[in-house]
N, C-alpha and C positions, 0 to 999 in steps of 0.2 A: 960587342953588343951594339946594336944600332940605336942611337940616341932618339931617333924619330919614332921608335916603337911606342914610347909613352906619350906621344904628342898626336893630337887629332887635327885633322883639317877643319876648316870652317864649316864645311857642309856636314862633316861627321859630328861636330859639336852641336849643330842645330838639330840633327837627328836625335842625338842623345837627350837633349833638353826636351824635345817633343815627347820622346818615349817616357822620360821621367814624369812629365806632366800627365801623360795618359795614365801611368801607374798610380800617381797621386790621386787623380780624378776618379779612377776606379775604386780606390780604397775609400775615398770620401763618400762616393755613392753607396758603397756597401755599408758604411758605418752610419751615415745620416739619413738615407732614403729607404734602402731595401730592408735593413734590419728593424728600424722603427715600424715599418709597415707590417712586417711579420709579427712584431711584438704586438701591435695594435689588433691585428687579426686574431692572435692568440688570446689577447685580453677580451675581445668581443665574443670569441667562441666560448671562453670560460664564463663570461657574464651570461651568455644565453644558457649555458648548462646550469648555472646557479639559479636563473629565473625559472627554468623548466623544473628544477628540483623543488624550488619554492612553491610553484603552482601545484605540483604533485602532492607536496606536503599539505597545502591548503585544502585541496580536494579530499585528501584522506581525513583531515580534521572535520570537514563538512560531512562526509559520509559517516564518520564516527558519531558526530552530534546527532545526525538524522537517525542513526541506529539507536542511540540513547533515548532520543525523544519517542521513537516508536515503542521501545521497551517500557518507557515511563508511562506512555498512554495505555499500553497493554495492561500494565500493572494496575493503573488507576481504574480502567474499565473492568478489570477482573474483580477489584475491590467493590466497585459500584454495583456490578452485576450480582455479586455475592450478597451485598446488603439488601438489593432489591428483592432477590430470591428469598432471603430470610424474612423480610418484611411481608412479602406476599404469602409466605408460608404461615406466618403468624396470623395475618388477616384471614386467610382461608380456614385456618384451624379455628379462630374465634367465631367466624361466621358459621362453620359447621356445627360447633357446639351450641350456638344460639338456635340454629335450625333444629338440631336434635331436641333441645329443650322445648322449643315451640311445638314440635311434632309430638313429643311425649305429653305435653300439656293438652294439645288438641285431642289426642287419643283418650286421655283421661276424661277430658270434658265431654267427648262424644259418648263415652260409656255412661256418663251420668245423666245425659239428656233423655227425658221421657218422650215416648211417642205421643204426638198431639193429634187428636181427631178435629179437623179444622171446621167441621159443621156444628160442633157443640162446645168447643173450647172457649174460655173467657179470655180476657186480655192478659191476665196474669200467666195463664198457660202458654199463650202465644209468645210472651216476653221471655220465656225460657229457651226459645229456639235461637240458634246462632244467627246473628245478623238482624234479629228482630227485637227492637227495643220497645219501650212504652208507646212511642208515637206510631210505629208501624202496626203494633198490636191493636191499637185503637182504630186505625184506618181499616184494617182487615175485618174487624168485627162490624164496623159501620157499613162497610161495603157488602159484607155477607147479609146484613139485615135488609138492605135495599134489594139484593139479588134473590134472597130466599135460601141461599146455601150454594155450595160449590159442587160441581159435577166432575171437575178435573183440576189438576194442579196448575195448569197453564192460566186459569182464570185469575189466579193470584197476581199475575202480571198486570191485570186491569186495575189493581190497587194503586193509587197515586204514589209515584216514587219508587215502587218495587220493581227491580229489573231482574234479568235473567241471572246475573252474577249472584245476587243476594238470594234468589230462589234456590240456587244450587247449594248454598250453604246449609239449608235446612230441609230440603226436599225429601231426604231419606228419613227424616224424623216425623213425618206427617202421614196421616191416613184420611180417607174420605168415606163417609157413610152417606150414600145418596138417598137412603130412606129418611134422613133427617131434613131433607130439602122441604121448604114451605112453598106451596104452590099458590098462584094467584088466579082467582076466578074471574074470567073476563066478563061474565054476565052479571056479577054482583058487586064487584069492586067499584069504589067511587073513582071519579076522574083523577083526583090528586093521588090516590093510591096506585092506580095504574101508571101514572106519570112518574112515580118514584122509581119504577123498575129500570135498571140501566139499559136493558135491551128494547125498551119502548120509547120513542120520541114523541114529541107533541103532536105531530100529524097522525101518528099511529093511534094514539089514544083518542084524538078527535074523531077519527073514522070509526073506531070501535064504539064510542058512545053514541054517535049519530046513527049507526046502524042499529044499535039496541033500541034507541028511542023510535025509530021509524019502522023497523021490521021485526023486532023482538030478539029473542035469544040467539047466540051463536052456538052452533051444535058441534062443530068439528074443527080440527086443526086446519084442514084444507079451506074450509070456509073463512077461518081467520086470516089465512094467507091472502085469499082473494080480496078480503075487506081492506087490508092494509096495503095490498099491492106488492108484496114481496114475501119470500121465505127466509126465515131467520132460524136455522136449526139450533142455535144457541138458546133461543127463547123457548123452544118446545118443551124441555123438561120442567119449566116453571109455570105452565099454563094448564088450567083445568076448566071444564065447561059445566 
């Protein structure tokens, strides 16, 4: 056996040392650089997965809470609507009952009201009409006295304070007898008596009296209209010659 087989030359020894250094360097790089980087990448990846899972869990919790809030609001709204409907029903029922009682009372009252003839009735009879108390009854009788009587129901609106709404309340319970109208004689009535009539003003009466004093009696309705200078058909039923 050759003894030189186990011995290396100087150059071979250098090569072997360099080779060993490369192997050791490679192992160190693998241990201390490549593997920690891989481990860090793995850790970062795992951390990202955990954060994503956490965000997904939080989103699920938020959706669950939103759904619970919606259900809670729906529940409260249904309770509130039910209470409102119940209160409205009670109120409507109460109002209907009151209305029915008032209607029944009105019907009963209407049946008891006597028909009033407004050209002969006194204040007590007028006061029995719906919407007519003692004050209006007195005003109607006083106005009727100045007028001489009523020819139609619309003349009642000429009574102070009496309007259409009030007239409708009792219009069905009155009648008019035009034969009871008291007429005014334009040839014999005094100045103040003529002036009392609602359809004659001061100038009308003055013209009538002046004509009587200067020319004598007034003979017709047309003559009277010429004297006062106008036609007033409302006045015609109350004048005689």
